[in-house]
N, C-alpha and C positions, 0 to 999 in steps of 0.2 A: 500464647500458650507455651509452656515450658516443654521442650522435647524430652521424651523418655530416654533415660540413660541406661541403655541395655549393656553396652560394651564393658563398662566397669564391673557390672555384676558378673558377666561371663568371665572376666579376668580374675575376679575374686574366687569364683567357683573353681576355676582351673588351678589357681594357686592352692586352694584348700585340698583339691584332689592330689596335687603333687606332694604337698606336705604329708597327707595321710599315707601316700605311697612311700615316702621317705621313712616315716615312722615305722611302718610294717617291715621295710627292708632293714632298717637299723636294729629293730628289736630282734629280728631273726639272725642277723649276721654281724652286728656291730657296725661301727662307722669309720674308724680310723683307717682301715685298709682300703676303703672305697674312695676312688677319686671321682671328680665331677664327670669325667668321661664314662666311668663305670656306672654312675647313677643315671646318666642320660640314656645309656644303652638299656639298663634294667627297667627304667620307667618309660622307655619308648618315647623320648622327647629329645629336643636339642639342648646343647649346653646353654644357649642363650635363653631358652625357656626357663631353665633352672636358675640362671642368673637374674631372671625377673622375680624369682621367689626370694633370693638372697644373693649378695654380691660376691661371695666366696664360699669355698668348701667349709671353712670354719663357721661362717654365718649360717649356712645351710644346716650344719649339725646343731647349732644352738637353737635355731628356729624349730627344727623337728623335735628336739628333746623337750623344749618348752611346751610345744603342742601336745606331745604325749602326756606329760604330767598335768597340763591344764585340763585336757579332755578327761583324764582319769579322775582328777579332783571333782569335776562336774558330775560325772557318773556316780562317784562315791557319795557326794552330797545329796543327790537325788534319792539314792537308796536309803540313806539315813533319815532324810526328811519324811520318807514314806512310812517309817516305823513309828507307830504311836506310843509304844511302851518305852519310857526313858531307861528302863533297866536292860532293854534289848539293843539299844542303839550302839553300845560299845562293841558287842560281838558283830553286829551288822557292819559297823565301820571297819573294824580290823579284817573281817572276812572279805569285805569289798576291796580293801587295799591289797590283800593277798591275791585276789582274782585279777586285779589290774596289773600286778607285777608278773603274773604267770607267763605271759607271752615273751617276757624279756629273757633273752639267752644269756649264758655265761659270758659270751663274747661282748655283748652289749654292756653288761655290768663291768667287765674288765676295762672297756673303753671309757666308761664313765669315770672310773678311778684314774685312768691315764691322762684324760683330757680335762684339765681343771675347770674351764668354763661350763662344760656339761655337767661335771660332777657337782659343781656349786648349785646347779638347778635342782639336782636330786637332794642335796643337803638342805636347801631352802624348803623343799616339799616335806622332808622328814621333820624339820623344825615345826612346820605348820601342822603336820599330823600329830606331833606330840602335844601341841597346844590344844588341838581339837579333842584329843583323848581327855585331857585335863578338864575341858569344858563339859564333856559328856559325863565324866565321873561326877563332877559337881552337880550337874542337873539331875543325875540319877539318885544321888544322895538326898538332894533337896526334895525330890518327889517321893522319897521313902522306898524307892524301887531297889536301891543298893544299900549294903551295910554302911553305917556312918563311918567314913574313913577320911583321912586328910587328902583331899583331892589334889592339893599342890604336890604332896609327896608322891602320890600315885602317878601324877602326870610327869613329874621329874624322873621317877624311876623308869617309867615307860619310855620317856625320851632317851634315856641312856641306852636302853635295849634297842630302840629304833636306830639310834646313831650307830650302835655296834653292828646292826644288820646292814645299814647303809655302807659302812666302812669295810665290810667284809670280815670283820672279826668273828662274828657269830658263825659265818660259813666256814671259816678256818677251824674253829673250835668244834663244830658239830657236823660239818659236811652238808648242812641244809642250804638250799638256795633261798633267796630273799622271800619268795612267796610262801614257802614252807615255814620259814622262820616266823613270818607274821601270823601264820595259823597257830603255831605253838604259843606265840605271845598272846593271841586272843584267848586260848584256853587258860593260860596262866592268869591273865587279868580277870576274865569273866568268873572263873571259879573262886578267885580270891575275893571278889566283890559281891557275889550273889548272896541274897538274903535267905538264909536257911530257915525253914519252918521248924520250930522247936518240937521235939517228940511229944506225942500225946500221952 
């Protein structure tokens, strides 16, 4: 009889708990100014325990940032999949993106820009989000739920705005944080695509 492997499961659970703790801490305070000793003290664990999660401060940052965006993407996909109306999936999607970005502090975003490996994770997610908007536009048009538009163009234009949000250009121009900017983008895209009922 094969023995039950309990310890690896416990180790994985502990690793996930620490990663979630890192995500919460980084979102609130950023990550570049926090050393491994700071993290261990804040998370009430040893340095060696953190090194079981990743082998260096830099690897811890990348693991936590990837986890944040991965978990966010999973929650967003669940919300979109639960929406039966193809015409409502775009506002659901962009509103969910805004909500997922809400906990991220200005310090976190500044550190993303300053630390290239972490910033690249954000850029990858932005590119994925832009492709997803294009797909949702195409689906909505095909279903007759949205005005007939060029989904490729709308997706490309939306991608440019998303990239400008991610790079900080929109924030500099408007004073909006990323979450607020995504809400404004949702308003713009949705009202531009909605199928209006002709006057009686």
